[in-house]
C-alpha positions in Angstrom: -39.9 33.9 -34.1 -37.9 31.1 -35.4 -35.9 28.9 -33.0 -33.2 28.7 -35.6 -30.5 31.2 -36.8 -31.0 32.7 -40.3 -28.9 31.0 -43.0 -25.5 32.4 -43.5 -24.7 34.4 -46.7 -22.0 31.7 -47.4 -24.7 29.1 -47.7 -25.4 29.9 -51.4 -21.6 30.2 -52.0 -21.1 26.6 -50.6 -24.1 25.2 -52.7 -22.7 26.7 -55.8 -19.2 25.3 -55.1 -20.6 21.8 -54.4 -22.8 22.0 -57.5 -19.8 23.0 -59.7 -17.8 19.8 -58.3 -20.3 17.2 -59.6 -20.1 16.4 -63.2 -23.4 15.1 -65.0 -21.6 11.7 -65.6 -21.2 11.3 -61.8 -25.0 11.3 -61.4 -25.9 9.5 -64.4 -26.8 12.3 -66.7 -25.6 12.9 -70.2 -22.8 15.5 -70.5 -24.5 17.5 -73.1 -23.0 19.8 -75.8 -24.4 23.2 -74.7 -23.5 23.2 -71.0 -21.9 26.6 -70.4 -21.1 26.1 -66.6 -19.1 23.3 -64.9 -20.9 20.8 -62.8 -24.7 20.4 -62.5 -27.4 23.1 -63.4 -29.5 24.5 -60.8 -32.5 22.7 -62.1 -30.7 19.4 -62.0 -29.9 19.9 -58.5 -33.4 20.7 -57.5 -34.7 17.6 -59.5 -32.4 15.3 -57.6 -33.4 16.9 -54.3 -37.0 16.6 -55.1 -37.7 20.4 -54.7 -38.8 23.3 -57.0 -36.2 24.8 -59.2 -37.3 28.4 -58.3 -37.0 27.7 -54.5 -33.5 26.1 -54.9 -32.5 29.2 -57.0 -33.6 31.5 -54.3 -31.7 29.6 -51.6 -28.5 29.6 -53.6 -28.9 33.2 -54.4 -29.2 34.1 -50.6 -32.9 35.3 -50.7 -35.1 35.1 -47.6 -35.6 31.3 -47.6 -35.5 29.1 -44.5 -34.6 25.5 -45.4 -36.1 22.8 -43.4 -34.2 19.8 -42.0 -35.7 17.6 -44.7 -34.7 20.0 -47.4 -31.1 20.0 -46.1 -30.9 16.3 -45.9 -32.2 16.1 -49.6 -29.6 18.7 -50.7 -26.9 16.9 -48.9 -27.9 13.7 -50.9 -28.2 15.4 -54.2 -24.9 17.1 -53.9 -23.2 13.9 -52.6 -21.9 15.5 -49.5 -19.8 13.6 -47.0 -20.5 13.7 -43.3 -18.3 16.7 -42.7 -19.8 18.7 -45.6 -23.3 17.8 -44.5 -22.5 19.2 -40.9 -21.2 22.4 -42.6 -24.3 22.7 -44.7 -26.5 22.5 -41.5 -24.3 24.9 -39.7 -24.6 27.5 -42.6 -28.3 27.2 -42.6 -28.4 27.8 -39.0 -29.9 24.5 -37.8 -28.2 21.7 -35.8 -27.0 18.7 -37.9 -28.4 15.3 -37.3 -25.8 12.9 -35.4 -23.6 10.9 -37.6 -24.6 7.4 -38.2 -23.3 4.8 -35.9 -20.8 2.6 -37.7 -21.6 -0.9 -36.5 -18.9 -2.6 -38.3 -16.1 -0.2 -37.4 -12.6 -1.5 -37.2 -10.3 -0.2 -34.6 -7.5 2.0 -36.1 -4.1 0.2 -35.2 -2.7 3.6 -34.1 -5.6 3.7 -31.6 -4.8 0.3 -30.2 -1.1 1.3 -29.9 -2.0 4.3 -27.9 -4.2 2.2 -25.6 -1.1 -0.2 -25.1 1.2 2.7 -24.4 -1.1 4.1 -21.6 0.0 0.9 -19.4 -0.1 0.7 -16.3 -3.0 3.1 -16.5 -6.3 1.6 -17.8 -7.8 2.9 -21.0 -10.5 1.5 -23.3 -12.6 2.7 -26.3 -16.4 2.7 -26.0 -18.8 3.0 -28.9 -22.2 4.7 -29.1 -23.9 1.7 -27.6 -21.5 1.8 -24.6 -19.8 -1.4 -25.9 -16.1 -1.6 -25.1 -14.6 -2.4 -28.4 -10.8 -1.9 -27.6 -8.8 -1.8 -24.4 -5.3 -2.3 -22.9 -4.3 -5.0 -20.4 -4.8 -2.7 -17.3 -8.4 -2.0 -18.3 -9.1 -5.7 -18.9 -7.8 -6.5 -15.5 -9.7 -3.7 -13.7 -13.0 -4.2 -15.4 -12.7 -7.8 -16.2 -13.5 -7.1 -19.8 -12.6 -10.3 -21.3 -14.7 -12.4 -19.0 -17.7 -14.2 -20.8 -21.0 -12.6 -20.2 -24.7 -13.0 -21.3 -26.6 -10.6 -23.5 -24.1 -7.7 -23.4 -20.8 -9.0 -22.2 -18.7 -6.0 -23.0 -21.2 -3.3 -22.5 -20.3 -0.8 -19.7 -23.9 -0.2 -18.6 -24.6 -4.0 -18.4 -21.6 -4.5 -16.2 -22.7 -1.6 -13.9 -26.4 -2.6 -13.5 -26.5 -6.4 -13.8 -23.0 -7.7 -12.6 -22.0 -7.4 -9.0 -18.2 -7.3 -9.9 -18.3 -3.7 -10.9 -20.2 -2.5 -7.7 -17.0 -3.4 -5.7 -15.1 -0.8 -7.8 -16.8 2.3 -6.2 -17.7 3.3 -2.7 -20.2 5.8 -4.2 -21.8 3.5 -6.5 -25.2 4.9 -6.7 -23.9 8.4 -7.3 -21.7 7.1 -10.0 -24.5 5.0 -11.5 -26.9 8.1 -11.7 -24.2 10.1 -13.5 -23.7 7.3 -16.1 -27.4 6.9 -16.7 -27.7 10.7 -17.2 -24.7 10.8 -19.6 -26.1 7.8 -21.6 -29.5 9.3 -21.9 -28.1 12.4 -23.5 -26.2 10.2 -26.0 -29.0 7.7 -26.7 -31.4 10.5 -27.5 -29.4 11.3 -30.6 -30.1 7.6 -31.8 -33.6 7.2 -30.7 -34.6 5.5 -33.9 -31.8 3.0 -33.9 -33.1 -0.5 -33.3 -30.0 -1.6 -31.4 -30.1 1.3 -29.1 -33.8 0.7 -28.3 -33.1 -3.1 -27.5 -30.2 -2.2 -25.2 -32.5 0.3 -23.2 -35.3 -2.3 -23.1 -32.9 -5.0 -21.8 -31.5 -2.7 -19.1 -35.0 -1.6 -18.0 -36.0 -5.3 -17.7 -32.8 -6.4 -16.2 -32.2 -3.7 -13.4 -34.6 -2.1 -11.0 -31.9 0.5 -10.2 -31.5 1.4 -14.0 -35.2 1.7 -14.3 -35.5 4.1 -11.3 -32.6 6.2 -12.5 -33.8 6.2 -16.1 -37.1 7.6 -14.9 -35.4 10.6 -13.2 -34.8 12.1 -16.8 -31.4 13.3 -15.9 -29.1 14.6 -18.7 -25.4 15.1 -18.6 -22.6 15.5 -21.0 -19.3 13.6 -20.8 -16.8 15.1 -18.5 -13.5 14.6 -16.9 -13.3 13.8 -13.1 -11.7 11.8 -10.3 -12.9 8.5 -8.9 -11.8 6.0 -6.3 -11.9 2.4 -7.4 -11.0 -0.8 -5.6 -8.4 -2.7 -7.7 -8.5 -6.5 -8.4 -5.8 -7.0 -5.6 -8.1 -5.4 -3.0 -6.2 -2.0 -2.8 -7.8 1.4 -3.3 -6.6 3.5 -6.2 -7.6 7.1 -7.3 -7.9 7.9 -10.9 -8.4 11.0 -12.9 -10.5 10.1 -15.9 -10.8 11.9 -19.2 -13.2 11.0 -22.0 -12.0 11.9 -25.6 -14.1 11.9 -28.7 -12.8 9.9 -31.7 -13.7 11.6 -35.0 -13.2 8.3 -37.0 -15.9 6.6 -34.9 -19.1 8.4 -34.6 -20.6 8.3 -31.0 -17.4 6.6 -29.6 -15.1 7.8 -26.9 -11.7 7.0 -25.6 -11.8 6.6 -21.8 -8.4 7.3 -20.1 -7.9 6.5 -16.3 -4.6 8.1 -15.1 -3.6 6.8 -11.7 -3.3 9.3 -8.9 -2.5 7.5 -5.7 -2.5 4.2 -4.0 -3.4 3.1 -0.4 -3.9 -0.2 1.2 -7.4 -1.5 1.6 -9.3 -1.4 5.0 
């Protein structure tokens, strides 16, 4: 029995609509004088997707056809789909869509930076798919010493945790927190297993930290979740935070981390 759901009847309708939206000129084909339908012909889509015309016709007509991931990827390219349309295509086909590509050159939206600044005095920062902190407010900079110069990965959260002692002082239950972070990171890194930068980061962490190596070997997997943690502030006082991770649609793999202060007490 197949591990995937059967394609939705709407799959063919979606393919026909996308086919009608693409003119021959958009893909370098002559317009032709006897074209009776708008957009591309079925055989033209099949040719662009490197598949048989009869097979594509059967898929579009809703017959009992199970498209593979490779076939869906070819169709997405042939029909010039954007990321959202591609994910919709996979959903209609009853298959999980591959993760969106990481945008290594992402520019932080000014609105997002304004939001970070307005979170003051509570710390907040944006972390990309590699766990690099790419935007932050002053409170986060002070708490995590974000702007301090570092070595290989100066603004990587995992690198702070496992190679720099300054972060260990922020948590009484450091090992428990570290185990959770590694489990969350594994679930995200697996989606980008073929990404060279992700592989380098993992290799560097395995080489630099015995603790990371031990926790990585445990094979734990967790999703991002909200919670509460106690942290030691730069002035030596203890402070409890409710933390909340939020996905950012404009930045694939990135999340906004918000720490809302709960209470303060004096250090021991």
